[in-house]
C-alpha positions as protocol buffer text, in pm:
chain_id: "A"
residue {
  index: 1
  type: MET
  ca { x: -2410 y: -1838 z: 1757 }
}
residue {
  index: 2
  type: ASP
  ca { x: -2497 y: -1766 z: 2121 }
}
residue {
  index: 3
  type: GLU
  ca { x: -2538 y: -1427 z: 2285 }
}
residue {
  index: 4
  type: ALA
  ca { x: -2189 y: -1419 z: 2438 }
}
residue {
  index: 5
  type: THR
  ca { x: -2030 y: -1484 z: 2098 }
}
residue {
  index: 6
  type: LEU
  ca { x: -2242 y: -1211 z: 1944 }
}
residue {
  index: 7
  type: ARG
  ca { x: -2132 y: -964 z: 2212 }
}
residue {
  index: 8
  type: ARG
  ca { x: -1766 y: -1055 z: 2166 }
}
residue {
  index: 9
  type: GLU
  ca { x: -1788 y: -1006 z: 1790 }
}
residue {
  index: 10
  type: LEU
  ca { x: -1977 y: -681 z: 1837 }
}
residue {
  index: 11
  type: LEU
  ca { x: -1712 y: -542 z: 2069 }
}
residue {
  index: 12
  type: ALA
  ca { x: -1438 y: -648 z: 1829 }
}
residue {
  index: 13
  type: ALA
  ca { x: -1628 y: -489 z: 1540 }
}
residue {
  index: 14
  type: TYR
  ca { x: -1621 y: -143 z: 1696 }
}
residue {
  index: 15
  type: HIS
  ca { x: -1243 y: -155 z: 1725 }
}
residue {
  index: 16
  type: ILE
  ca { x: -1188 y: -317 z: 1385 }
}
residue {
  index: 17
  type: LEU
  ca { x: -1385 y: -38 z: 1219 }
}
residue {
  index: 18
  type: ASP
  ca { x: -1198 y: 227 z: 1416 }
}
residue {
  index: 19
  type: VAL
  ca { x: -860 y: 79 z: 1321 }
}
residue {
  index: 20
  type: HIS
  ca { x: -973 y: 101 z: 958 }
}
residue {
  index: 21
  type: GLY
  ca { x: -1068 y: 468 z: 985 }
}
residue {
  index: 22
  type: GLN
  ca { x: -1441 y: 402 z: 1001 }
}
residue {
  index: 23
  type: ASN
  ca { x: -1508 y: 580 z: 1329 }
}
residue {
  index: 24
  type: ALA
  ca { x: -1769 y: 853 z: 1288 }
}
residue {
  index: 25
  type: GLY
  ca { x: -1701 y: 1015 z: 1625 }
}
residue {
  index: 26
  type: ILE
  ca { x: -2008 y: 987 z: 1844 }
}
residue {
  index: 27
  type: ALA
  ca { x: -2233 y: 965 z: 1538 }
}
residue {
  index: 28
  type: GLY
  ca { x: -2147 y: 614 z: 1417 }
}
residue {
  index: 29
  type: HIS
  ca { x: -2391 y: 327 z: 1470 }
}
residue {
  index: 30
  type: LEU
  ca { x: -2330 y: -47 z: 1489 }
}
residue {
  index: 31
  type: THR
  ca { x: -2592 y: -293 z: 1610 }
}
residue {
  index: 32
  type: ALA
  ca { x: -2636 y: -668 z: 1592 }
}
residue {
  index: 33
  type: ARG
  ca { x: -2894 y: -928 z: 1684 }
}
residue {
  index: 34
  type: LEU
  ca { x: -2928 y: -1303 z: 1700 }
}
residue {
  index: 35
  type: PRO
  ca { x: -3134 y: -1459 z: 1417 }
}
residue {
  index: 36
  type: GLY
  ca { x: -3504 y: -1395 z: 1468 }
}
residue {
  index: 37
  type: ASP
  ca { x: -3451 y: -1193 z: 1785 }
}
residue {
  index: 38
  type: ASP
  ca { x: -3667 y: -888 z: 1860 }
}
residue {
  index: 39
  type: ASN
  ca { x: -3387 y: -731 z: 2065 }
}
residue {
  index: 40
  type: PHE
  ca { x: -3045 y: -605 z: 1957 }
}
residue {
  index: 41
  type: TRP
  ca { x: -2709 y: -506 z: 2103 }
}
residue {
  index: 42
  type: CYS
  ca { x: -2532 y: -173 z: 2055 }
}
residue {
  index: 43
  type: HIS
  ca { x: -2301 y: 70 z: 2240 }
}
residue {
  index: 44
  type: GLY
  ca { x: -2380 y: 357 z: 2473 }
}
residue {
  index: 45
  type: TYR
  ca { x: -2500 y: 697 z: 2361 }
}
residue {
  index: 46
  type: GLY
  ca { x: -2226 y: 953 z: 2306 }
}
residue {
  index: 47
  type: GLN
  ca { x: -1940 y: 705 z: 2268 }
}
residue {
  index: 48
  type: GLY
  ca { x: -1699 y: 676 z: 1979 }
}
residue {
  index: 49
  type: PHE
  ca { x: -1616 y: 328 z: 1851 }
}
residue {
  index: 50
  type: GLU
  ca { x: -1266 y: 345 z: 2004 }
}
residue {
  index: 51
  type: GLU
  ca { x: -1411 y: 400 z: 2352 }
}
residue {
  index: 52
  type: VAL
  ca { x: -1638 y: 95 z: 2368 }
}
residue {
  index: 53
  type: ARG
  ca { x: -1558 y: -167 z: 2631 }
}
residue {
  index: 54
  type: ALA
  ca { x: -1743 y: -484 z: 2727 }
}
residue {
  index: 55
  type: GLU
  ca { x: -1936 y: -303 z: 3002 }
}
residue {
  index: 56
  type: ASP
  ca { x: -2061 y: -44 z: 2751 }
}
residue {
  index: 57
  type: LEU
  ca { x: -2262 y: -289 z: 2540 }
}
residue {
  index: 58
  type: ARG
  ca { x: -2633 y: -214 z: 2564 }
}
residue {
  index: 59
  type: HIS
  ca { x: -2927 y: -449 z: 2505 }
}
residue {
  index: 60
  type: ALA
  ca { x: -3241 y: -285 z: 2365 }
}
residue {
  index: 61
  type: ASP
  ca { x: -3577 y: -374 z: 2213 }
}
residue {
  index: 62
  type: MET
  ca { x: -3722 y: -249 z: 1887 }
}
residue {
  index: 63
  type: GLU
  ca { x: -3880 y: 48 z: 2067 }
}
residue {
  index: 64
  type: LEU
  ca { x: -3529 y: 157 z: 2176 }
}
residue {
  index: 65
  type: ARG
  ca { x: -3601 y: 67 z: 2538 }
}
residue {
  index: 66
  type: VAL
  ca { x: -3270 y: -27 z: 2702 }
}
residue {
  index: 67
  type: LEU
  ca { x: -3294 y: -358 z: 2886 }
}
residue {
  index: 68
  type: ASN
  ca { x: -2970 y: -338 z: 3086 }
}
residue {
  index: 69
  type: GLY
  ca { x: -2948 y: 31 z: 3177 }
}
residue {
  index: 70
  type: GLY
  ca { x: -2793 y: 337 z: 3020 }
}
residue {
  index: 71
  type: LYS
  ca { x: -2887 y: 535 z: 2709 }
}
residue {
  index: 72
  type: ILE
  ca { x: -2858 y: 461 z: 2337 }
}
residue {
  index: 73
  type: ASN
  ca { x: -2863 y: 679 z: 2027 }
}
residue {
  index: 74
  type: PRO
  ca { x: -3218 y: 778 z: 1918 }
}
residue {
  index: 75
  type: SER
  ca { x: -3099 y: 754 z: 1557 }
}
residue {
  index: 76
  type: LEU
  ca { x: -3106 y: 377 z: 1595 }
}
residue {
  index: 77
  type: VAL
  ca { x: -3455 y: 402 z: 1448 }
}
residue {
  index: 78
  type: ILE
  ca { x: -3260 y: 345 z: 1126 }
}
residue {
  index: 79
  type: HIS
  ca { x: -3166 y: 1 z: 1255 }
}
residue {
  index: 80
  type: THR
  ca { x: -3506 y: -94 z: 1393 }
}
residue {
  index: 81
  type: GLY
  ca { x: -3666 y: 6 z: 1063 }
}
residue {
  index: 82
  type: LEU
  ca { x: -3427 y: -225 z: 880 }
}
residue {
  index: 83
  type: TYR
  ca { x: -3470 y: -512 z: 1126 }
}
residue {
  index: 84
  type: HIS
  ca { x: -3848 y: -488 z: 1094 }
}
residue {
  index: 85
  type: ALA
  ca { x: -3830 y: -488 z: 713 }
}
residue {
  index: 86
  type: ARG
  ca { x: -3558 y: -753 z: 668 }
}
residue {
  index: 87
  type: PRO
  ca { x: -3564 y: -1070 z: 883 }
}
residue {
  index: 88
  type: ASP
  ca { x: -3238 y: -1175 z: 714 }
}
residue {
  index: 89
  type: ILE
  ca { x: -3041 y: -883 z: 864 }
}
residue {
  index: 90
  type: GLY
  ca { x: -2820 y: -966 z: 1160 }
}
residue {
  index: 91
  type: CYS
  ca { x: -2609 y: -650 z: 1171 }
}
residue {
  index: 92
  type: VAL
  ca { x: -2646 y: -285 z: 1067 }
}
residue {
  index: 93
  type: ILE
  ca { x: -2360 y: -35 z: 1038 }
}
residue {
  index: 94
  type: HIS
  ca { x: -2372 y: 339 z: 968 }
}
residue {
  index: 95
  type: THR
  ca { x: -2054 y: 544 z: 935 }
}
residue {
  index: 96
  type: HIS
  ca { x: -1956 y: 876 z: 786 }
}
residue {
  index: 97
  type: SER
  ca { x: -1697 y: 743 z: 543 }
}
residue {
  index: 98
  type: LEU
  ca { x: -1522 y: 1047 z: 396 }
}
residue {
  index: 99
  type: ASN
  ca { x: -1468 y: 867 z: 67 }
}
residue {
  index: 100
  type: ALA
  ca { x: -1840 y: 789 z: 43 }
}
residue {
  index: 101
  type: VAL
  ca { x: -1930 y: 1150 z: 125 }
}
residue {
  index: 102
  type: MET
  ca { x: -1701 y: 1275 z: -152 }
}
residue {
  index: 103
  type: LEU
  ca { x: -1830 y: 1023 z: -407 }
}
residue {
  index: 104
  type: THR
  ca { x: -2197 y: 1088 z: -330 }
}
residue {
  index: 105
  type: ALA
  ca { x: -2137 y: 1463 z: -358 }
}
residue {
  index: 106
  type: THR
  ca { x: -2066 y: 1404 z: -727 }
}
residue {
  index: 107
  type: GLY
  ca { x: -2402 y: 1231 z: -774 }
}
residue {
  index: 108
  type: THR
  ca { x: -2222 y: 928 z: -921 }
}
residue {
  index: 109
  type: PRO
  ca { x: -2334 y: 577 z: -823 }
}
residue {
  index: 110
  type: LEU
  ca { x: -2087 y: 312 z: -713 }
}
residue {
  index: 111
  type: LEU
  ca { x: -1929 y: 131 z: -1010 }
}
residue {
  index: 112
  type: PRO
  ca { x: -1778 y: -222 z: -1015 }
}
residue {
  index: 113
  type: LEU
  ca { x: -1417 y: -110 z: -1050 }
}
residue {
  index: 114
  type: PHE
  ca { x: -1246 y: -278 z: -754 }
}
residue {
  index: 115
  type: GLN
  ca { x: -1219 y: -658 z: -743 }
}
residue {
  index: 116
  type: SER
  ca { x: -1249 y: -693 z: -366 }
}
residue {
  index: 117
  type: ALA
  ca { x: -1564 y: -481 z: -362 }
}
residue {
  index: 118
  type: LEU
  ca { x: -1754 y: -670 z: -631 }
}
residue {
  index: 119
  type: MET
  ca { x: -1980 y: -792 z: -349 }
}
residue {
  index: 120
  type: PHE
  ca { x: -2170 y: -468 z: -414 }
}
residue {
  index: 121
  type: HIS
  ca { x: -2253 y: -557 z: -774 }
}
residue {
  index: 122
  type: ASP
  ca { x: -2627 y: -482 z: -808 }
}
residue {
  index: 123
  type: ASP
  ca { x: -2631 y: -452 z: -429 }
}
residue {
  index: 124
  type: CYS
  ca { x: -2563 y: -84 z: -357 }
}
residue {
  index: 125
  type: THR
  ca { x: -2761 y: 226 z: -446 }
}
residue {
  index: 126
  type: LEU
  ca { x: -2734 y: 600 z: -400 }
}
residue {
  index: 127
  type: HIS
  ca { x: -3006 y: 758 z: -186 }
}
residue {
  index: 128
  type: ALA
  ca { x: -2993 y: 1115 z: -307 }
}
residue {
  index: 129
  type: GLU
  ca { x: -3310 y: 1216 z: -120 }
}
residue {
  index: 130
  type: TYR
  ca { x: -3159 y: 1148 z: 220 }
}
residue {
  index: 131
  type: GLY
  ca { x: -3235 y: 1443 z: 448 }
}
residue {
  index: 132
  type: GLY
  ca { x: -2945 y: 1417 z: 692 }
}
residue {
  index: 133
  type: ILE
  ca { x: -3095 y: 1373 z: 1040 }
}
residue {
  index: 134
  type: VAL
  ca { x: -3275 y: 1051 z: 1131 }
}
residue {
  index: 135
  type: ASP
  ca { x: -3460 y: 1049 z: 1462 }
}
residue {
  index: 136
  type: THR
  ca { x: -3813 y: 937 z: 1377 }
}
residue {
  index: 137
  type: VAL
  ca { x: -3968 y: 601 z: 1300 }
}
residue {
  index: 138
  type: GLU
  ca { x: -4085 y: 738 z: 966 }
}
residue {
  index: 139
  type: THR
  ca { x: -3735 y: 816 z: 846 }
}
residue {
  index: 140
  type: GLY
  ca { x: -3621 y: 471 z: 953 }
}
residue {
  index: 141
  type: VAL
  ca { x: -3897 y: 319 z: 741 }
}
residue {
  index: 142
  type: GLU
  ca { x: -3796 y: 545 z: 451 }
}
residue {
  index: 143
  type: LEU
  ca { x: -3437 y: 424 z: 459 }
}
residue {
  index: 144
  type: ALA
  ca { x: -3548 y: 62 z: 481 }
}
residue {
  index: 145
  type: ALA
  ca { x: -3757 y: 115 z: 167 }
}
residue {
  index: 146
  type: ALA
  ca { x: -3465 y: 285 z: -9 }
}
residue {
  index: 147
  type: LEU
  ca { x: -3232 y: -3 z: 78 }
}
residue {
  index: 148
  type: GLY
  ca { x: -3482 y: -268 z: -31 }
}
residue {
  index: 149
  type: PRO
  ca { x: -3316 y: -611 z: -69 }
}
residue {
  index: 150
  type: ARG
  ca { x: -2967 y: -464 z: -111 }
}
residue {
  index: 151
  type: ARG
  ca { x: -2672 y: -473 z: 128 }
}
residue {
  index: 152
  type: ALA
  ca { x: -2560 y: -110 z: 106 }
}
residue {
  index: 153
  type: LEU
  ca { x: -2696 y: 240 z: 73 }
}
residue {
  index: 154
  type: LEU
  ca { x: -2484 y: 544 z: -8 }
}
residue {
  index: 155
  type: LEU
  ca { x: -2640 y: 841 z: 172 }
}
residue {
  index: 156
  type: ALA
  ca { x: -2584 y: 1154 z: -35 }
}
residue {
  index: 157
  type: ASN
  ca { x: -2343 y: 1399 z: 132 }
}
residue {
  index: 158
  type: HIS
  ca { x: -2352 y: 1192 z: 450 }
}
residue {
  index: 159
  type: GLY
  ca { x: -2201 y: 844 z: 454 }
}
residue {
  index: 160
  type: THR
  ca { x: -2294 y: 478 z: 427 }
}
residue {
  index: 161
  type: LEU
  ca { x: -2549 y: 230 z: 558 }
}
residue {
  index: 162
  type: VAL
  ca { x: -2448 y: -136 z: 535 }
}
residue {
  index: 163
  type: VAL
  ca { x: -2629 y: -451 z: 643 }
}
residue {
  index: 164
  type: GLY
  ca { x: -2523 y: -813 z: 667 }
}
residue {
  index: 165
  type: ARG
  ca { x: -2638 y: -1155 z: 772 }
}
residue {
  index: 166
  type: SER
  ca { x: -2371 y: -1138 z: 1040 }
}
residue {
  index: 167
  type: ILE
  ca { x: -2137 y: -894 z: 1210 }
}
residue {
  index: 168
  type: ARG
  ca { x: -1846 y: -1037 z: 1012 }
}
residue {
  index: 169
  type: GLU
  ca { x: -2019 y: -980 z: 680 }
}
residue {
  index: 170
  type: ALA
  ca { x: -2135 y: -627 z: 762 }
}
residue {
  index: 171
  type: VAL
  ca { x: -1794 y: -519 z: 896 }
}
residue {
  index: 172
  type: HIS
  ca { x: -1609 y: -649 z: 592 }
}
residue {
  index: 173
  type: CYS
  ca { x: -1859 y: -488 z: 355 }
}
residue {
  index: 174
  type: THR
  ca { x: -1830 y: -154 z: 537 }
}
residue {
  index: 175
  type: ILE
  ca { x: -1452 y: -154 z: 503 }
}
residue {
  index: 176
  type: MET
  ca { x: -1465 y: -260 z: 138 }
}
residue {
  index: 177
  type: LEU
  ca { x: -1730 y: 0 z: 55 }
}
residue {
  index: 178
  type: ASP
  ca { x: -1503 y: 277 z: 180 }
}
residue {
  index: 179
  type: ASP
  ca { x: -1216 y: 134 z: -27 }
}
residue {
  index: 180
  type: ALA
  ca { x: -1441 y: 107 z: -334 }
}
residue {
  index: 181
  type: CYS
  ca { x: -1545 y: 472 z: -304 }
}
residue {
  index: 182
  type: ARG
  ca { x: -1180 y: 581 z: -263 }
}
residue {
  index: 183
  type: ILE
  ca { x: -1068 y: 384 z: -568 }
}
residue {
  index: 184
  type: GLN
  ca { x: -1353 y: 517 z: -779 }
}
residue {
  index: 185
  type: LEU
  ca { x: -1273 y: 875 z: -681 }
}
residue {
  index: 186
  type: GLY
  ca { x: -911 y: 819 z: -781 }
}
residue {
  index: 187
  type: ALA
  ca { x: -1010 y: 658 z: -1111 }
}
residue {
  index: 188
  type: MET
  ca { x: -1249 y: 944 z: -1190 }
}
residue {
  index: 189
  type: ALA
  ca { x: -977 y: 1200 z: -1120 }
}
residue {
  index: 190
  type: ALA
  ca { x: -720 y: 1014 z: -1332 }
}
residue {
  index: 191
  type: ALA
  ca { x: -965 y: 965 z: -1618 }
}
residue {
  index: 192
  type: ALA
  ca { x: -1036 y: 1339 z: -1632 }
}
residue {
  index: 193
  type: GLY
  ca { x: -1375 y: 1289 z: -1792 }
}
residue {
  index: 194
  type: ARG
  ca { x: -1288 y: 985 z: -2003 }
}
residue {
  index: 195
  type: PRO
  ca { x: -1508 y: 674 z: -1961 }
}
residue {
  index: 196
  type: LEU
  ca { x: -1411 y: 430 z: -1685 }
}
residue {
  index: 197
  type: SER
  ca { x: -1381 y: 53 z: -1739 }
}
residue {
  index: 198
  type: PRO
  ca { x: -1601 y: -137 z: -1492 }
}
residue {
  index: 199
  type: VAL
  ca { x: -1589 y: -516 z: -1448 }
}
residue {
  index: 200
  type: ASP
  ca { x: -1842 y: -700 z: -1665 }
}
residue {
  index: 201
  type: ASP
  ca { x: -2158 y: -843 z: -1506 }
}
residue {
  index: 202
  type: ALA
  ca { x: -2072 y: -1213 z: -1535 }
}
residue {
  index: 203
  type: THR
  ca { x: -1729 y: -1168 z: -1378 }
}
residue {
  index: 204
  type: ALA
  ca { x: -1872 y: -948 z: -1103 }
}
residue {
  index: 205
  type: GLN
  ca { x: -2141 y: -1204 z: -1012 }
}
residue {
  index: 206
  type: GLU
  ca { x: -1888 y: -1487 z: -993 }
}
residue {
  index: 207
  type: ALA
  ca { x: -1655 y: -1280 z: -776 }
}
residue {
  index: 208
  type: LYS
  ca { x: -1945 y: -1176 z: -554 }
}
residue {
  index: 209
  type: ARG
  ca { x: -2032 y: -1537 z: -470 }
}
residue {
  index: 210
  type: PHE
  ca { x: -1671 y: -1607 z: -374 }
}
residue {
  index: 211
  type: LEU
  ca { x: -1619 y: -1287 z: -174 }
}
residue {
  index: 212
  type: LEU
  ca { x: -1932 y: -1343 z: 36 }
}
residue {
  index: 213
  type: SER
  ca { x: -1866 y: -1710 z: 111 }
}
residue {
  index: 214
  type: ASP
  ca { x: -1841 y: -1803 z: 479 }
}
residue {
  index: 215
  type: LYS
  ca { x: -1482 y: -1925 z: 426 }
}
residue {
  index: 216
  type: VAL
  ca { x: -1361 y: -1592 z: 284 }
}
residue {
  index: 217
  type: LEU
  ca { x: -1552 y: -1387 z: 539 }
}
residue {
  index: 218
  type: GLY
  ca { x: -1402 y: -1598 z: 818 }
}
residue {
  index: 219
  type: LEU
  ca { x: -1047 y: -1547 z: 692 }
}
residue {
  index: 220
  type: ARG
  ca { x: -1106 y: -1175 z: 652 }
}
residue {
  index: 221
  type: TRP
  ca { x: -1250 y: -1149 z: 1002 }
}
residue {
  index: 222
  type: GLU
  ca { x: -956 y: -1328 z: 1164 }
}
residue {
  index: 223
  type: HIS
  ca { x: -715 y: -1091 z: 988 }
}
residue {
  index: 224
  type: TYR
  ca { x: -912 y: -786 z: 1096 }
}
residue {
  index: 225
  type: LEU
  ca { x: -920 y: -916 z: 1454 }
}
residue {
  index: 226
  type: ARG
  ca { x: -545 y: -980 z: 1459 }
}
residue {
  index: 227
  type: ARG
  ca { x: -482 y: -625 z: 1341 }
}
residue {
  index: 228
  type: ALA
  ca { x: -715 y: -476 z: 1602 }
}
residue {
  index: 229
  type: ILE
  ca { x: -557 y: -673 z: 1887 }
}
residue {
  index: 230
  type: ALA
  ca { x: -207 y: -585 z: 1765 }
}
residue {
  index: 231
  type: ALA
  ca { x: -304 y: -218 z: 1775 }
}
residue {
  index: 232
  type: ARG
  ca { x: -486 y: -255 z: 2111 }
}
residue {
  index: 233
  type: PRO
  ca { x: -341 y: -546 z: 2311 }
}
residue {
  index: 234
  type: TRP
  ca { x: -589 y: -487 z: 2595 }
}
residue {
  index: 235
  type: LEU
  ca { x: -873 y: -581 z: 2358 }
}
residue {
  index: 236
  type: ALA
  ca { x: -796 y: -953 z: 2391 }
}
residue {
  index: 237
  type: ALA
  ca { x: -870 y: -943 z: 2765 }
}
residue {
  index: 238
  type: GLU
  ca { x: -1188 y: -742 z: 2709 }
}
residue {
  index: 239
  type: LEU
  ca { x: -1314 y: -1000 z: 2462 }
}
residue {
  index: 240
  type: ALA
  ca { x: -1225 y: -1286 z: 2696 }
}
residue {
  index: 241
  type: SER
  ca { x: -1421 y: -1119 z: 2977 }
}
residue {
  index: 242
  type: ILE
  ca { x: -1750 y: -1168 z: 2790 }
}
residue {
  index: 243
  type: ALA
  ca { x: -1899 y: -1502 z: 2887 }
}
């Protein structure tokens, strides 16, 4: 992938997430970098995902110095902490998923109940010690340690933190994590205290390999992109303008 492709996918990702109800107002974060790069791309400070245009994409280094002008969110120390700790990470997403907030408020970890979200089997944990505001390098390091080798962190009473090898992977996982939390909340309510029936480990691991394959992620991404462009026809021209 070259830089122009990364920027196109990043711009699309903001609008895909917004179309799927994953806009956190001006508090959502989405960054991406090329493999092995010490710089990353993000959007401007104070913008909601639905407002981002090609000209709003910002290029910054790991000290949050903006390389092409403008300002970025100081809370991106979350992202730099993760990039420093995990060379495999190509994209980081933080949203305030209402379903995740409700689930974490119960103190219950994510369970393997939903087939399409089995990618989180042994790959998501609840960070109950999360303090709420992240604006220091130390808290970024803390969240990186809490995430460890996993792909997702549920932040108690706050939202989600999802990482991926690519923008496509991280976006799909963010959408599926919200769905998984919603389905678990519904199952818990319907069960009224009775035990739930999670998917067994062997089945979950097999499904996880399939769900995270490049072929499946590619098909998912193309569907998400079609939906976003159908909802916002102007987006196609914005994406084409990035060269």
